[in-house]
N, C-alpha and C positions, 0 to 999 in steps of 0.2 A: 514530675517537671512540668508542669505550667504551673504550676507556685513561682517556682522557677525564672519561670518564662517572665513572670510579674512581677519577681520582685526584686527579683537582680540589677536592673534596670534603673530602678531607685536609689539603691544602696550603694552603686558607683557613679546618681544623679548625684545625692549626698557626700559619697566622700569629694567627687571634686569639687560642689562648692561652701565648705571644709577647706580645699586644699586653696581654694581661690579666693576666701574671707580670710588663712594665715596671711598666703600673700601676699593682701592690702596691708595686714593691717605691722608687720612684721616691715618684705621690700619698702614696706609703704616708710615707714618712719625713716629709712636710711637717704631714700631716696628724699625726702623733705629735709634732710639735714642739708644733703650734696644741694638744693636749691639755695639754702640761709647761709649756705656759708662762702656768698659774699657779703654778707651783712654781719662778721665779723669786725673786728676794728683792727684785729692787729695777725701777724701768722701765725703768733701761739695760741692767737683765740681759737681758727681755723682748725693744727695741728689739734687741738684738743676735740673741736666735736670731728675729726673724723678719725678720731681714737677712737671716741662715745662708738660707733657703727660695728671700729673695726673687726674685731671677735665674732662678727655680726650677720656681714652678710650674705659669703658666702650662705651661712645655712641658712638668708631669708630666698632667698632667688630658690634654693630648696626644690619649695612649695607652688613656684612657677611650670617648673616642668613636670611636678608630678599633676599638677592642675590639667592643664594641654597633653598630660600623657593619656592622659582618662580619655580625656573626649578624642584625641585617635583611634587609640584602639578599641574601648567601648560606646563612643556613637558616631563610626567610621561616617552615617550620613549627615549628621549635623556639623561634624570637622569638616567635613568634603563643602557645603553647605556657610557656615561660618568662614572659612577661613576662602572662599573665593571672595567676595564682600569685603572683606577686610585683607586682604592682599595687601597692601600701599600700608596701612595703620599699621600693623605685625611688622612689615619692612621696617617703617621708622622708627618704631621701638625698638629692634632685637641693637638699629645702628644707636638708639640711644645708652644701652643697656651694652653694647661692649665698646661703649665711649666711655663712656663711666669708670667702666673693672679697670681699663689700661690706665686713664689718672687716678687712677685712687693707687698704682703703683709706682706710673711714675716721676707722680707731686713727692714721691720721698725720693727717692731715686734723683732728682735732676737735683742741677745747683739752686741757691737761689736766684739767678735772672733767667730763670726761664721755670718757675716755680710757677709763677702768676698765670701763664698759657696755662699749667694743669692742673693750675685748682678752674679752671674758665669752662674748661672741656670738662670735667666733674661734674664742674654747675651742668650747663649745655646738655649734659648726656643724663643725668637726669630728671633735668625739665623737658624734654626733648621724649624720653623713656613717659615719666608721667600723664604729661597731653598729650598721646597718642595711649594711651591704658584710654585719657576718658574718651577723645576722642569713640574709639569700638566698644564703650559699654556705652555711650549713647547713638549709636547706628545698631547695638542689641535691643536698645527697651525698645526703639522706634520701628523694633525687627524688617534693615535692613529698608524701609521706604528709603525710594528716590522722590523729597521735592527738596524743596529754597526750606518749609519750616521743620524740614530734619537735619539740613543743614545745620542752622540757626542751632538748633540744640544738643546738637554733636557739639556748635565750637562753645557753647554754655559747655557743657558736660566737660571738655576737651581742658576747662581753665577751672575749673569746681574741684574734679581732680587733683591736680597740682595744689591747689587753695587745702583738700586733707589729706594729704600726700607735709605739706609745708608743715599744722598745725600738729603731725600726730608726729613731724622728725625736731617740735620746740616743744611739746612736750616730753617729749625724751628724752630731750637739752636737758630738759628742768632736771628734770628724774637720776643722771649724771654728768651732772654738770653743780656749780656752785660759783658764790658771786655775783661779777659784771657781768659772767655769760648768763646764769641762770634769770640773772635781772633780764636781759636785755630779750632771754626768748620767753619771758612770761609777754614781755610787749608784745614779741612775735606768732601768739600763740593769739593775740588777744586781733588782734588783725585779721589773723585766718578764720576762725572764727566764723565772722559773719559772706564771705561764699559760702566756706562748709556747709550751713543754712541750709544758704540759698542752692544752694544743686543738690541737697538730699530735697529740698519742696522740689524742684523742677520735675528732680526723677520720681515724686510722688502723684504728682497731681499727669506728670505729664504718662504714665504706664496704663494707668486708666481710658487715658484720652485714646490712648491707640489702640487697643478691645476691648468693645462692647462684653466679652466674657469677664474679665480684669475688673472692669467698671460694676460688675453686675454683681464678682465676691465680693469686695467692699462695701456697696450701698444701696442693699439686698437688703430685708429683719428680716429673721435678730441677730444673722450675722454679722451686721453695725455695730451692736450694740456686746458682741462676741471679742471686734478683733480690736474694738478703741485702748485698751490697755497697751499696744505698740506704739498708738502715736501717743497717748496721754504718756509715756515713760519717755518715751524720744523727747516731750516737750520738756519732763523734769530733766533729764539729761543734761538738756544745752541753757538747761533755765543754772542748770550746774556748770558748766562750761565758763558762762560768761559767768559767774559770781567768782569762781576762784580766777580767772585772770585775771579780774578788774582787780585784783584784794594781794599782794604780794608777801604781808602779815602772814597770811592760810599757809601763800607757800613756806614760807620761815619756823611757819610750827611745823610742815614736817609733813605736809599735805598735798604740798605738788602733782604727787602721782593721779590727782583725782582730776587731773587735767586731761592724762593719758587714756586714763581710766572709763571718763566719761564719753571720750574720742569714740573710744571701739565699740562700747556699752552703742551708742548709733547710731555706729556700721553693725553692729548688731544684729539690732533692729531694723535695721533696714532690707539690710539681707534676708532676712525671716521673711518682712511681706515679700520683697520682689521674690523669693521661693514660693511664697504663699500666692501671688497675685502668674504667676505660670503658670505654674500645674495644671495640670503634668505636660504639660509644653515646655519641650529644650531650648525651640525655637517659637518666640510668644504668633500661635494661632496657624505655623506652617509645621510642626512636624512636633508627636510627642517625643514621647521617651524611648514608650515600646519602637516604637516607627524606625527612629533612632540611633536604637542600638543593633550590638549585633546580636553572633548568633544565640542561644544559649551555654553553648557546648565550648565557645569559644569566653561567654561572659566566666565560667565556672573555671577556666584555668584561665582569666586572666586577676579575677580573685585568689586565685593563691596565691600567685605573685603577688596583689596587691595588700596580701596581711601577713607579705614578705615585707616593704617596700613600707610600708604607714608607718609601723611602733616601729624599724628604722626610723624611718626619718624622727616621730614628735620623737624618741631617743635620743637623736642624734641633740633636736631642738634643746629640749630641756636640758641636755648636757653643758653643752655651750651656752646657754643663761646663766645656768647655774654655774659655772667655773668661774665665767667673768662679773657678776653679779656683783654692783654697786656704783660707786660716783669711778668717772673715768679716770685713766694714766693717762700719764706719754706712748704715745704706737708707736718704738721705732724698728727695725730691721737692719741686718743685719746689710753691709756691704764692703 
């Protein structure tokens, strides 16, 4: 029983981290496509951009439900602490996601006169959801401190997260489209790379400054040298990202996927770095995973449900992407 009491909270922490990373990558690119919609040159291009995410966006948001659900049932004490501090940005995010979902269908059903309105709502909902997620991430990293510098940091991350999603969205369009739209997506990826990298740097600098414990983890010897592969690999991925976004002939040769893959790799490394930094805390220096966890008997029951739910979500996601892989086609609805 003691072994379960120690291991199960770590298992659920890992599953929650996986769910949130999957959400950031998968729903991130379709939020990014939504924010890029106004930059299209014609309604046909906007329709193609929406078609590129149409079969996937419902499956993508499932990961957010899984991550928040695990936080609620497996870590109720952390859930109370986190959401108490984030009621407003969570409410704003839900409004953005709802607006985006409504606009996604209404823009197709609406006539030509009303379509620009619903396009704007789709873009606005995507940006509002992304920016509120950035604010929440900034608040979490600063351990929900209430100070002027934390608000400035939160605002910076609230800009960096939409830029990250725009980069993912542009990378997605490079893989899913052709011709002029693909060329413009390459330029959008180039422009989004700078704020994306600045956001990663800001988080990397702020995290050890927030906590002396985290600072000692990263900069004491010999651990510093053992951890060097993380920043070095991140730097290599940033170089690859910058290199490919500036060379259209590389994309034309069939290597445009490198942009999306490099972005995902950077996010994966950033997640691993953050996980190493905060362990064993679920809220930095305030609440560890065992203090936040439900009773062991409850976690066993939750584990059974997770063992059913998680493979189903993974299988559904793989199935959807396998069926609809390849270049985007026109998305149509029955009228």
